N, C-alpha and C positions, 0 to 999 in steps of 0.2 A: 471435517468439524472441528470445533473448538469448545466442547464441553468439558467445563472444570466444575469440581464440586464444589459449591458454594454454602454459605451459612446464612440464616435467617430469611429463608426461601419463603416467600409467599405464593403458597400453592395456588391460590384464587387466580393468580394471573396467568397460570398455563404454560405449557411448553411453547407454543407458538408466540407468545407475548414476549415470553424471555428470550426468544431467538428469532425475533422478526427481522432483525436488521442482519444477522448473520446469514438467514435463509433468503432474504433479498440479494445479497452480496453474493451467493452461490449462483443465484439465478442469473444474475447479470454475468459473472466471470463465463459461465457455461454459455450463455447467450451471445457473448462477444465471439467466443470461438464457434459456436454454430454457424454464425454469419459468415465467418470464412469457410466453413466446412460445407455448406449448402451449395455453392458456387460449382466446385467440381464435383459434387455428387448428383445434384439437379440441374446444373446449367442455370441456376438463379443467382445472378451476381450481387449480392447486396454490398459484402465487403471484398475486394479483390487485392490480394497483395500479401502482407503479413503485419505482425505487431509493429515493425520498423517502418514501412512504409506501405500505404494502402490507398484504395480509391473506395469513396462511400458511393454506392450507386452510379458508377463508373463516371463521376463527376466532381465530386468534393475531395480534393487531396488530403492526405493524413499523413504527417511524418513524425516520429518520435524524435523528440529533442536530444534525447542522449546520443541516440543513432547518429542524428543530424550533426552534433558537434564532432564526434568521432569523423564522418565524414568530410568535413570542413579540414580537421587536422591530417587527415591522410593524404589532402591535396586532391580531393575530387570536388570540383565546384559542381553543386547541384543544379539541377533544370528549374526552370521556373516553378513547375508544379511541386518540387520538393520544397523550396522557400514558401509558397503558399501554404504547402500541407504543416509544415513546421509552426507557421504563424496561428493556424486553425487549431492545432492541439496545444500549444503554449497558452492561447488566449482562453481555451476552455479551461486549463487546468490553474490558470491564474485565477479565473473565477470560481472554478469548483472546489479549489483546493489541492495543492500539488500531490500529496501523498494520497488523494483518493484513487489514483491510478493504483498503487501499492495494495491498497485494500479491496477495491472493486473491480479491477481489471486484470492485475497481474495473474497468469497462470501459476504461478509460483507460490501465492498466497496460501492456496487449499493444502499445498504438500507442508509449509510450515505452520500452519495451523494445526494439523495433523500430528505433526512431530510433537507441539506443545500441549496437544491433548493426550498423547500418549506418555509424555514424560510425567504427566499428573497420574494418570492411570498406572504406570510402572513405578512410581514414587522414586524417580531418578532425581537425585539432589546434586549430583555433580554439575558444575558450571564453571565454565572458564570466563573469567571477567575480563571483558576486552573495553578499550576505551571507544566511546561513540564517535570519537574523532576518526577511528581507523579507517572508517567507510571513506572519510574525505580524503585521505592519503591513497586509498584503493582508487578512488577517481582519479587523483591527480596523477597516479601511475599509468592508468589506462589511457588517459590522454597524452602523456609524455610517450608512452611506448607506441601509440598511434602516429604521432608526430615524427618520430624517428623512422618507424618501419615503413610509413607510407601506406599502410593498409589497417584496416579495421580488425585488429588482432583479437580484442576481445570476443567477438561473436563467435569465435571457435570454443569459446568455454562458457559462455552467458546462457545460464540456466532458464533465463525467460524464452529465449530463442529456442534452446531444447525442448522445453515442456510445451511450446507451440507445435515443433516438429513432430513431437510424440504423439501429440494429439491429433493433429491435423493429417500428418502423412504417415502415421504408425512407424516413425522410424525409431526404431529399437535401439540403434546405437546411441540415441540420445537419452536413453533410459539412465545410463551411469551418471549422468550430469544432475538429473532429478533426484536420484537416489542419494548423491552425495550430500545436497542440501539437506534432505531428510535427516540423513544420518548425523550430519552435523549439527542440527539443531536438536536432534533426540539425545545423541550421547555427549555433546561437547559443551555446547553452549545454548541456553534456553532462548529462542527466538534469535539465535546469533546471526542468520544469514541477512535477514532484513534490518535487524536492529544496529548491527555492526559492520556488515560487510559491503552489502550491494551498493553499488556507486549510482545505479539509477534512481535510487531513493535519494540518494543527495540532491540530484538534479532537479527531481519532482518536489523536493521539500522547497527549494529556493523559489520555483515558481509559485508555490501556494503562501509565501509569506504575506502578501498583500490580498489573498481572498477574502471577501465578505462572508464567506460561510464558515463556521466555527461550531464547534460543540461548547457548549457552556454550563457550569454547575450553577443555573440561576437559582435554584432552591437548595444552596448548600448549608442553610441553616437547619435543613432536615437530616443533614447527613448522621447515621448511628455507627460511625467508623468499623463499619462489618468488612472492610477490604476486599468486597466482592470486585469492585471496580479496578483495582489494582492487579487483581488475580487473572481477570481476562485481557486487560489491556496490553497489545504488542509495544506499546511505548509507556510504560507506566510511570516513567519520571515526568511527563507531561501535566499529571492530572494534579499534583499537590499544590502548585502555585495557585491554579483555580478555585480548588475545592477549600483551602485552608486561608485562602486570602493573603499569602505571603509573596515573595519576590519582590517587596517595596510597593506592592500595589493592593488594591482591592477588587480588581476586575474579576469577575467569575468564569471570564473568556479563557478556553484552553487556547492560548496564543501561539505555544510553541509548534513551529512548522514540522516538527517531527511527529505530530499526530496525523495518524492516517484516516481520521473521520469514519472509521469501520463502524462506528455506534454501538459497540459492545457494552461499553459503560451505560448507555440509555438502557440496553435491553436488561441488564442483571440488576440495575439498582431498584429495590422496591420501596424505596422513599421518593422515588421520582426526582432525583436531585439534577440529573443531566437532561439535556434536550439538545437538537440541532438548533442553532441560533445563528446570530452574526456577530462581527467583529465590533458592533457598534452598542451591544448590550451593555458595555461597561458605561458608555456615556447615559444610556437608558435608566440604568441604575443609579447614576449619581443625580440624576434630574429628580429622583423620586422624593 
């Protein structure tokens, strides 16, 4: 859940309208894990493998980009299927926006959303400030450790992999890694794992830089400064340039690659300021 008390709520819009993309994301996240799970349960293999490497319908290979980089640095030359798989996955996220993986697929996302919701409910104000560049250094450290060790060492602690094992295999030894992320976000740093630490998010953000799919504040003149969008956004620093026309331009497009395209700003805005759009919305606005 990711419900945060908001101001100026238009009750006529209803619960499902105000949470439609949140609900859809939960359906997608659950659906992805279910596609892996029905194979061993019912021998219907739609997705075979795991979130690092899998086969769709035993035909289309899919390889996680972050895992692929670690594989190369560990000295494991991938098979042709893995090469094709990383092209499939990379191509999809270049088009759809790299960090859509973080908001729409990653099994850790519901955990961090729950921690953010509980922080609000419990009125926890303590927040460790961490540079957003820290996750870049974590990524570099992971890649260097992989190169030196010759093994994919990050998989021992990767919360994404442990969340997958917990759901699919009921691997209760993985609970502690998921709980650690939850407690970190709850007690130490608000949305700290995804915003400041997770190296996979850095990789997917780079993939999404040229994505045509964006969130845009196309009706930003309607903004009443209620701040609801900032409260629900997992990366609130991406909103201001598009909403207020700052950072040296007037584009209404949220162009920062840290945006997860979660749609929560669209959900909660009673003034209908935000919508899914394209990176070309700036040119369209200038032509008017």
